[in-house]
N, C-alpha and C positions, 0 to 999 in steps of 0.2 A: 486460399481465396482471401481477397482484401476488399470487401465491398464497400468500404467508406474511403477509399484511397482518392476518389474523385475531388473531393473537397480539400485535398492537401496538394493536389497537383500544382497549383498556382504559386505555392510557397517553397517548393522544393529546391529552387535555384536560389533562394534567398537565406541560406543557412548562416551566411556570415553577417547576421543582422545586429547592428550596433545602436544603442539608445543615443538619443540627442540629435538635433538637427545638423551639426557640425562635425560629427564623428570623431575626429581627433582632438577636438578642442576641449578643454576643461570647462565646464559649464557652471557659471556662478548664478545662483537663483534662489528665491525664498523657497523653502523646502515645505511641502505639505505633508500631512500624515502618510504612513506607508500605505494604509488601505484606502481604497476607493470609497467615497461617501455613500451611505445609504440613499437610494433613489437616483443614482448616477445611471445614465443610459448610454450603452456603446453597442453598435452593431445590432441593434433591436433587442438586447438584453438589459434589463432594469435591475441594478443591484439591489437586494432586499436586506441582507446583512452579511457581515464577514463570518465565515465558519472557522478559519484558522489561518495562520501565518507562520511560515517556517523560514530558514535562512535563504531558500531559493525561490519561494512563491507564496502567494496569497491565494486562498480559496473563498468563494463566495457563494452564497445561495442567491439565486437570481431568477427572474421571471422572464420567458421568452414571450414577448407581447404578441407576436403574430399567431401563435399556437395556444397561447394562454396556459403554459405549463411551467412548472417549476424545474429549474435546472440547476447544475453545478458548475461555476465558472472558475477556471483555474488560471491564474496569472503568472507569467514567468517574471520573477522579482528577486534576483540575488542582491539582498540588502547590504553586503559588504562592499559592493561595487557601485551602487547607484541610489538614487533617491527620487522622490517624486516632486516635480516642479509645481509650485503654487500657481494657480491659475488654469494653466493647460492641463495639469495632472499627468503630463508625460513623464516617462521615466528616463532619467539622463544620468550619464556616468558621472561619478564623483571626480574621477581623474582619467586622463587619457590612457595610462598604463593599464587600466582595468579592461581595455577592449578585448584582449586575448581571451581572458576568463569568462568575460561576458559571452563572447561567441561560443565558448565550450558550453556554458549554461544553457544558451539558446538551443544549440544543437541537442543537447541533452533532452531538454524540454520537447522538442520536436519529435525526437526518436520515441519518447514516452507516448506521445499522441498517436504516432504512427503505429506503434505496437498495440495499443489499446483499440485503435480503429480495425486492426485486423483480427480481433478476437470476437467470437460470437458463442457466448454461453450464458446460460440463465443466472449463474452465480458469479458473474464478472460484469461491472458496470460498463454500460455502453457510452462510446464517444459519438457525438452529433456533429460537430463542427471545430473548425480551427480558424483563426484570424488574426490580423495585426491590427493593433489601436495604441495609442498613447506611447509610441516608440517601443512597443514591446510585443509580446505574443500571448494569445489565449487560447485554451481549448475548452469545449463544453461537453459535459457528460450527463447522464441521466442522474436525477435527484433520487436517491433511496429514502424513503419516509420510513424512518425507524430509528434504531439505537444501536451502539455498539454491542458486541457479545459480552464485554464485561459488564456493561449497565444492565442488559437483559437478565444476566445471572444474579446481579446484585438485587434484583427485584424479588427473585425468590429468596435470597438470604434475608431481606428485611422481614420476611414472614417465617424466618427459622426453618427454611427447607431447602433441599438441593434441587437442582435442575433435573426433572424426571429422566430416567434412563431412556425412555422412547424419544424424548425430545433431544437429549445428548447425542443419541445414535443418528438420528435424522440429520443434525447438524454436521456431525463428523462425516457421514456418507456424502453429503452434498459438497462440503468443502473439499473433500479428497477427490470427488469427481472433478471438480474444477481444477485442482492441482494436477491431475491425470491429464487433463485437455491441455493445460499450459505445458507440461513436461513432454508430451508426444510432440509438440510443436518447439521444442529446445528452448522453452522459456522458463526462467526462474524467477519468482516474485521477489525473494530474498529479504522480505520484511513482513512476514506473518506474525501478528500479535493481537491482542484482543481489541485494540482500538481500529484495526484495519479489516476487521470482519463486522459487518453491519447486518443486524436482523431487521428484515422489513416488516410490514404491518401483517404480513401472511406467516410470519415466523420462520421465513427462509433466509439463510445466509448469503451476503453478498461480498465478495472480495474487493477491496479499494485499495488506492495508493500504490500505483506501480512505479513511482519515482525511482526505485532501486532495482527494478527489474532487469535482467539481462537476457539476450537472445541466443545464448549458447550454454548449454549444460556442460559443466567441466571445465569452463573458462577460468583459468586461474589468473588471467589479467583484468578482471572485471573490477577490481578494486575493493577495499575494505569498507564495508557498510554494516554496522552492528546495531541492534537494540538489546541492550544488556538485559539478561535474563530470559531471552527468547531465542538468540542466534546461537548456533553451534560453534564447536571450537574452530573448524576449518573456515569458518566466514570471518573470524577475527584475526587472520593471519595472511600475510602476502603469499601468494602461491599456493593458497590452500585448495585443495580439488574440491569443487562444489558439484552437487547434481541433485536429483530429485530428493535424496536423503537430506539435503540441507533444508529444503522447505518443509519436509516432513518433522524434522526435529523441531523447528520453529512452531510448526502447528501443535506438536505434541507438548512443547513448553507452554504454549496458549491454554491447552486443555488442562494441563497441571495447575496453572494459575487459576483457572476459573473453578476448579474442583477444590483446591486447598486455600486460595487467597493469598499464596506465597509464590514469588518468582523463584525459578531454579537460580542456583549460584552461576557465576560467569562460567562459560563453557570451557575456556582454557583452564581454569583452576579445577574443573571437574576431571579434566585429563589426568591432572596430578594426584588429586585426591577428591573422590566424589562424596560429598556430604549430603546429597539429595536423597531424602527417604523415599523409597518405592512406593506408589500409590497402592499396591497389592498388599502391602502390609499395614494399611491404615484402617483400623477396625470401623471407623465411622463411615468411610467409603464403601467398605465391603458389605455394609448392611443396605446400602442404596444400589449398588452396581454390581453386575456379574463380574466375577474375577477376570474372565477372559478379556472383557473390555478394558479393565485397569491394567492388565498385563500388556495389552497391546499399546497402550499409551506409554508404559514403562519402556517398552522395546523402541519405541520412536525417538526416545530422548536419551539413548545410551551415547556417552561421550565418543566412543569409537564408531566411526561412520560405517564401518563394515559390519557392525553388530546391529545396525537399525534395518528397517524396512528399506529396500531398495527401490520400490515404487509405491505410488498411491494405490495402484490396482491390488498390490500384494496385501497392503493394510486393509482395503475394503473386503478382499476375500475373507480374511479373518473376522471381520465384523459381521459378515453374512452368515457366519457360522451361529451366531447368536440367535438368528431367526429360524434355525432349524429344530 
């Protein structure tokens, strides 16, 4: 079921969208900063501030004026191909030969919005709308009022204590439930890491940033996307067979980091010689956490894919044993 597809229907035929009014012509203009200015209004959304900027887009905190609510506004902006025109704030190509790559970036941006619009889970941020403005595209998601998982855990560290086991278990089960939901729909997130799990004001985890997600488990043609210290070996090679076990490794690596403060070595290096210390062997952690919980994380981050959990539900079943 795709309850939010109606707002995308008007732009499905416009996937070859090119910035700039003249399409094929190189545009000479005064260049404005990459980010839209604070206070700028477009399609009823007022930009409050920039949240982040990467190579393919800019993310803003904005206010939806009609409903008086805060939202997150994501802008398609592949900065190696285009720049912002001073005055109009339109996004224009730097050179006409960038058109094909810009079309690819726009298609990928649209695919990300459509994917998110099709999902309905309490631990996945919701998409509200999609629109064109300033010669590029935008989509709007719910604003999660909270902090990253890494920052939440650091709050405990500043008081010289670990995240309580009950809180850790609750976070693990909720994230794994969200991953089970995705994997049942043959969607891989492919970029689970501490900054992509937000903890809201109620203490509940929310998965964000689906820019690397793919709609086919086991798709060896999905391209190489890596976050060093969190991605498994198969994700860093062309033709690597990815599946639920890929996201589970990344989540396990995230847990390893928040418990130890250290990232795992590169996944491909671990295949040759694994220098990562098992959590279950760390005495400081064994004083705080049940060994079965630590062993479950160790299992999720084994370099060999067939030695890990094969599904999120399998991992959840092991965790539920702790409640018996």
